[in-house]
MIPA-23849 format. One record per residue (C-alpha): residue number from 1; chain; z, y negated, x negated. Coordinates in steps of 0.25 Angstrom, whole numbers. Last residue first. Layout:
BEGIN
<NUM 'A' <Z Y X>>
...
end
This chain:
BEGIN
<241 'A' <-50 -382 -515>>
<240 'A' <-61 -372 -518>>
<239 'A' <-72 -373 -528>>
<238 'A' <-86 -367 -526>>
<237 'A' <-89 -354 -532>>
<236 'A' <-98 -354 -544>>
<235 'A' <-90 -349 -555>>
<234 'A' <-83 -339 -546>>
<233 'A' <-96 -332 -542>>
<232 'A' <-99 -331 -556>>
<231 'A' <-86 -325 -559>>
<230 'A' <-89 -315 -548>>
<229 'A' <-101 -311 -554>>
<228 'A' <-96 -308 -567>>
<227 'A' <-84 -301 -560>>
<226 'A' <-95 -291 -555>>
<225 'A' <-100 -289 -570>>
<224 'A' <-86 -288 -576>>
<223 'A' <-83 -277 -565>>
<222 'A' <-95 -269 -570>>
<221 'A' <-92 -270 -584>>
<220 'A' <-78 -263 -582>>
<219 'A' <-66 -270 -587>>
<218 'A' <-58 -263 -598>>
<217 'A' <-43 -260 -595>>
<216 'A' <-31 -268 -600>>
<215 'A' <-20 -262 -608>>
<214 'A' <-6 -267 -606>>
<213 'A' <4 -262 -617>>
<212 'A' <14 -273 -617>>
<211 'A' <14 -282 -604>>
<210 'A' <4 -293 -604>>
<209 'A' <8 -308 -606>>
<208 'A' <6 -320 -596>>
<207 'A' <5 -335 -598>>
<206 'A' <7 -342 -585>>
<205 'A' <-3 -351 -577>>
<204 'A' <-2 -360 -566>>
<203 'A' <-11 -364 -554>>
<202 'A' <-6 -374 -543>>
<201 'A' <-15 -373 -531>>
<200 'A' <-18 -385 -523>>
<199 'A' <-29 -391 -530>>
<198 'A' <-37 -378 -530>>
<197 'A' <-47 -376 -541>>
<196 'A' <-38 -369 -550>>
<195 'A' <-33 -360 -540>>
<194 'A' <-47 -356 -535>>
<193 'A' <-51 -353 -549>>
<192 'A' <-39 -345 -552>>
<191 'A' <-42 -336 -540>>
<190 'A' <-57 -334 -543>>
<189 'A' <-53 -331 -557>>
<188 'A' <-43 -321 -554>>
<187 'A' <-52 -315 -543>>
<186 'A' <-61 -312 -555>>
<185 'A' <-56 -298 -556>>
<184 'A' <-61 -292 -543>>
<183 'A' <-61 -295 -528>>
<182 'A' <-66 -309 -529>>
<181 'A' <-63 -317 -516>>
<180 'A' <-52 -326 -520>>
<179 'A' <-46 -335 -508>>
<178 'A' <-34 -326 -507>>
<177 'A' <-29 -330 -521>>
<176 'A' <-29 -345 -516>>
<175 'A' <-21 -342 -504>>
<174 'A' <-11 -334 -514>>
<173 'A' <-10 -346 -523>>
<172 'A' <-4 -354 -511>>
<171 'A' <5 -342 -508>>
<170 'A' <10 -342 -523>>
<169 'A' <2 -336 -535>>
<168 'A' <3 -327 -546>>
<167 'A' <-6 -321 -557>>
<166 'A' <-6 -310 -567>>
<165 'A' <-20 -302 -570>>
<164 'A' <-25 -313 -579>>
<163 'A' <-39 -316 -575>>
<162 'A' <-39 -331 -574>>
<161 'A' <-36 -335 -588>>
<160 'A' <-45 -348 -589>>
<159 'A' <-33 -356 -583>>
<158 'A' <-34 -369 -577>>
<157 'A' <-48 -366 -574>>
<156 'A' <-60 -373 -582>>
<155 'A' <-70 -365 -574>>
<154 'A' <-82 -363 -584>>
<153 'A' <-76 -365 -598>>
<152 'A' <-62 -360 -595>>
<151 'A' <-66 -349 -587>>
<150 'A' <-77 -345 -597>>
<149 'A' <-66 -344 -608>>
<148 'A' <-57 -336 -599>>
<147 'A' <-69 -326 -597>>
<146 'A' <-72 -325 -611>>
<145 'A' <-58 -322 -614>>
<144 'A' <-57 -311 -604>>
<143 'A' <-70 -305 -608>>
<142 'A' <-66 -304 -623>>
<141 'A' <-53 -298 -619>>
<140 'A' <-59 -288 -609>>
<139 'A' <-69 -283 -620>>
<138 'A' <-58 -282 -630>>
<137 'A' <-48 -274 -621>>
<136 'A' <-36 -282 -618>>
<135 'A' <-22 -280 -623>>
<134 'A' <-23 -290 -635>>
<133 'A' <-30 -300 -624>>
<132 'A' <-16 -303 -618>>
<131 'A' <-11 -308 -631>>
<130 'A' <-21 -320 -630>>
<129 'A' <-14 -326 -618>>
<128 'A' <-15 -322 -604>>
<127 'A' <-13 -332 -592>>
<126 'A' <-7 -328 -579>>
<125 'A' <-10 -336 -567>>
<124 'A' <-1 -344 -558>>
<123 'A' <-5 -349 -544>>
<122 'A' <3 -358 -535>>
<121 'A' <12 -363 -546>>
<120 'A' <25 -369 -541>>
<119 'A' <36 -365 -551>>
<118 'A' <38 -351 -543>>
<117 'A' <24 -348 -546>>
<116 'A' <26 -351 -561>>
<115 'A' <38 -342 -560>>
<114 'A' <30 -330 -554>>
<113 'A' <19 -331 -565>>
<112 'A' <29 -331 -576>>
<111 'A' <36 -319 -570>>
<110 'A' <23 -311 -570>>
<109 'A' <22 -315 -585>>
<108 'A' <36 -312 -588>>
<107 'A' <34 -298 -581>>
<106 'A' <23 -295 -591>>
<105 'A' <9 -294 -587>>
<104 'A' <1 -281 -586>>
<103 'A' <8 -277 -573>>
<102 'A' <0 -263 -572>>
<101 'A' <-4 -266 -558>>
<100 'A' <-10 -280 -561>>
<99 'A' <-4 -293 -558>>
<98 'A' <-2 -302 -545>>
<97 'A' <9 -312 -542>>
<96 'A' <12 -318 -529>>
<95 'A' <22 -329 -525>>
<94 'A' <28 -333 -512>>
<93 'A' <27 -319 -506>>
<92 'A' <17 -315 -496>>
<91 'A' <7 -306 -502>>
<90 'A' <-2 -298 -494>>
<89 'A' <-14 -306 -496>>
<88 'A' <-11 -306 -511>>
<87 'A' <-12 -291 -511>>
<86 'A' <-26 -290 -504>>
<85 'A' <-30 -302 -513>>
<84 'A' <-25 -294 -525>>
<83 'A' <-34 -282 -521>>
<82 'A' <-46 -290 -519>>
<81 'A' <-45 -297 -533>>
<80 'A' <-42 -284 -540>>
<79 'A' <-54 -277 -535>>
<78 'A' <-59 -271 -521>>
<77 'A' <-56 -256 -524>>
<76 'A' <-56 -249 -511>>
<75 'A' <-47 -248 -498>>
<74 'A' <-37 -258 -504>>
<73 'A' <-23 -254 -504>>
<72 'A' <-10 -262 -503>>
<71 'A' <4 -259 -506>>
<70 'A' <16 -268 -504>>
<69 'A' <27 -265 -513>>
<68 'A' <41 -271 -510>>
<67 'A' <49 -259 -511>>
<66 'A' <45 -256 -526>>
<65 'A' <50 -242 -531>>
<64 'A' <46 -234 -518>>
<63 'A' <34 -243 -516>>
<62 'A' <29 -239 -530>>
<61 'A' <28 -225 -525>>
<60 'A' <20 -228 -513>>
<59 'A' <11 -237 -522>>
<58 'A' <9 -225 -531>>
<57 'A' <3 -217 -520>>
<56 'A' <-6 -228 -516>>
<55 'A' <-10 -230 -530>>
<54 'A' <-13 -215 -531>>
<53 'A' <-24 -215 -521>>
<52 'A' <-35 -216 -532>>
<51 'A' <-47 -225 -532>>
<50 'A' <-39 -238 -531>>
<49 'A' <-43 -247 -520>>
<48 'A' <-36 -259 -525>>
<47 'A' <-22 -255 -523>>
<46 'A' <-14 -267 -521>>
<45 'A' <1 -267 -524>>
<44 'A' <9 -279 -518>>
<43 'A' <23 -280 -525>>
<42 'A' <33 -289 -519>>
<41 'A' <42 -295 -529>>
<40 'A' <57 -289 -532>>
<39 'A' <66 -300 -536>>
<38 'A' <73 -304 -549>>
<37 'A' <61 -309 -556>>
<36 'A' <62 -300 -569>>
<35 'A' <68 -288 -561>>
<34 'A' <56 -288 -551>>
<33 'A' <46 -290 -562>>
<32 'A' <51 -278 -570>>
<31 'A' <52 -270 -556>>
<30 'A' <37 -273 -554>>
<29 'A' <33 -269 -568>>
<28 'A' <40 -256 -567>>
<27 'A' <35 -252 -553>>
<26 'A' <21 -256 -557>>
<25 'A' <21 -249 -570>>
<24 'A' <26 -236 -563>>
<23 'A' <14 -238 -553>>
<22 'A' <4 -239 -564>>
<21 'A' <7 -226 -571>>
<20 'A' <-7 -221 -571>>
<19 'A' <-17 -233 -570>>
<18 'A' <-21 -241 -558>>
<17 'A' <-33 -238 -550>>
<16 'A' <-34 -252 -544>>
<15 'A' <-21 -260 -543>>
<14 'A' <-18 -274 -538>>
<13 'A' <-3 -279 -539>>
<12 'A' <3 -290 -531>>
<11 'A' <16 -295 -534>>
<10 'A' <22 -303 -523>>
<9 'A' <34 -313 -526>>
<8 'A' <45 -319 -518>>
<7 'A' <46 -308 -508>>
<6 'A' <50 -311 -494>>
<5 'A' <61 -304 -487>>
<4 'A' <58 -301 -473>>
<3 'A' <66 -309 -463>>
<2 'A' <80 -305 -460>>
<1 'A' <83 -299 -446>>
end
């Protein structure tokens, strides 16, 4: 009997109450990526406790188009960080890339992440240029730029763009990712901070671009307040080796 085929790449996609038409977009983007790479990645879809049962129904439909689909479902909404950790725990390929359910970044951007991993980086994070902010609501734009400035001054990270929703890592980076504890949006910062402070983790960056027509939603004030407390905890957390 032949051993089970191991995938070269796992794509992890978290979702929570995704918009209408999301399944069609996911299927289309998946096959665009597969054609570009010349192989079919494994797809891990994590339902972060969506309020409606349609995600599970759509996942069954997606599985008929994408045989490699692995569907995970959290019993309640725990946050993007928690959903991604659930997916990463299940990932077994040499390389792992995660992005959002609407695949906002171009295939070339995803390819750039993958090739940096192939060249030896343990963790690759996408970095966004000024064109990115043309598609972002004004308040979110101001908040993002202020946050990046704060990171540059206070934490002096290798990259001050920690919140880009496109990142990749190998099995060494997977270990670092599973060390994170923040459940919602600032898990990105926590992850990049751990990698930057590690003497054994090679961190790299790739410039990324948005697909045309991408529209970002507004962020509720309640989430900003919770993430402000998480940011304070990260600032005063002891360094890890």
